C-alpha positions, -999 to 999 in steps of 0.1 A, spaced: -109 -759 -341 -117 -738 -310 -93 -724 -285 -111 -750 -260 -103 -780 -285 -69 -769 -290 -43 -778 -265 -16 -757 -281 -37 -726 -277 -47 -731 -240 -12 -739 -233 -3 -707 -247 -32 -686 -231 -23 -699 -197 12 -691 -202 6 -655 -211 -23 -650 -186 5 -664 -158 36 -647 -169 52 -616 -151 56 -584 -170 92 -593 -180 83 -628 -195 53 -610 -212 78 -584 -227 102 -612 -241 72 -633 -255 61 -601 -276 96 -597 -289 100 -635 -299 66 -632 -315 72 -604 -336 106 -619 -345 86 -651 -356 61 -630 -377 90 -613 -395 107 -644 -402 75 -656 -419 67 -624 -435 101 -623 -452 92 -660 -464 61 -648 -478 77 -619 -494 102 -643 -511 77 -666 -521 54 -635 -536 27 -645 -515 11 -611 -511 -21 -622 -486 5 -639 -463 32 -611 -463 3 -588 -454 -9 -610 -428 23 -616 -411 34 -579 -412 4 -569 -397 9 -593 -368 45 -579 -363 27 -544 -363 2 -554 -338 29 -564 -315 46 -530 -319 14 -513 -312 11 -535 -280 45 -527 -270 40 -488 -275 6 -490 -253 23 -509 -225 53 -485 -220 54 -471 -183 47 -434 -185 62 -428 -152 96 -434 -168 94 -406 -194 130 -407 -207 132 -447 -214 95 -449 -225 97 -418 -250 128 -434 -265 113 -467 -270 81 -453 -282 100 -434 -309 120 -467 -318 87 -488 -317 69 -463 -340 99 -463 -362 96 -500 -365 63 -499 -373 66 -473 -399 92 -495 -417 68 -526 -417 41 -505 -431 65 -493 -460 79 -531 -462 44 -541 -469 35 -515 -494 70 -522 -513 74 -558 -505 109 -551 -492 128 -579 -473 157 -554 -466 130 -532 -445 119 -562 -425 154 -573 -420 162 -538 -405 133 -541 -380 142 -578 -373 179 -568 -364 167 -539 -340 142 -563 -324 169 -589 -317 192 -564 -302 161 -553 -279 153 -589 -272 188 -597 -263 191 -565 -239 159 -575 -222 170 -612 -216 204 -599 -202 183 -575 -181 162 -604 -167 190 -628 -162 206 -602 -140 177 -593 -120 169 -631 -113 206 -634 -103 205 -605 -79 173 -617 -65 186 -653 -60 197 -661 -23 235 -662 -20 247 -697 -18 244 -712 18 219 -687 28 189 -705 15 159 -715 40 156 -752 42 124 -772 55 125 -803 71 96 -827 74 83 -824 108 60 -853 106 78 -884 120 
């Protein structure tokens, strides 16, 4: 089925193309976590091809996260780069050794990062929201 004929893919593509940076970041973390969950199942099912496929997808997400770091913030970008690089290495090793524990280690780290970013986004949205009673209201001028 082509992307044009698949409404779900079209919807996802539109979501990605219209999302702000914070939403994209959360989507990447969520996607990586989904791929890790599928990889763990594949390891448990002794499905080598599916394990490789799902771990490869999670590694691709980590590469995307590494390439999207802001060089204007060297302290945080450097720390996140090292963390993403470590997770990527762990997934390579998990794939070689078919080791669920290594996948779970990366899964825990990604979950922690996802929760931290979700809290930051929530806090940013709360700070940007107008205080109660200060919202502008519009009335219909047509009579």
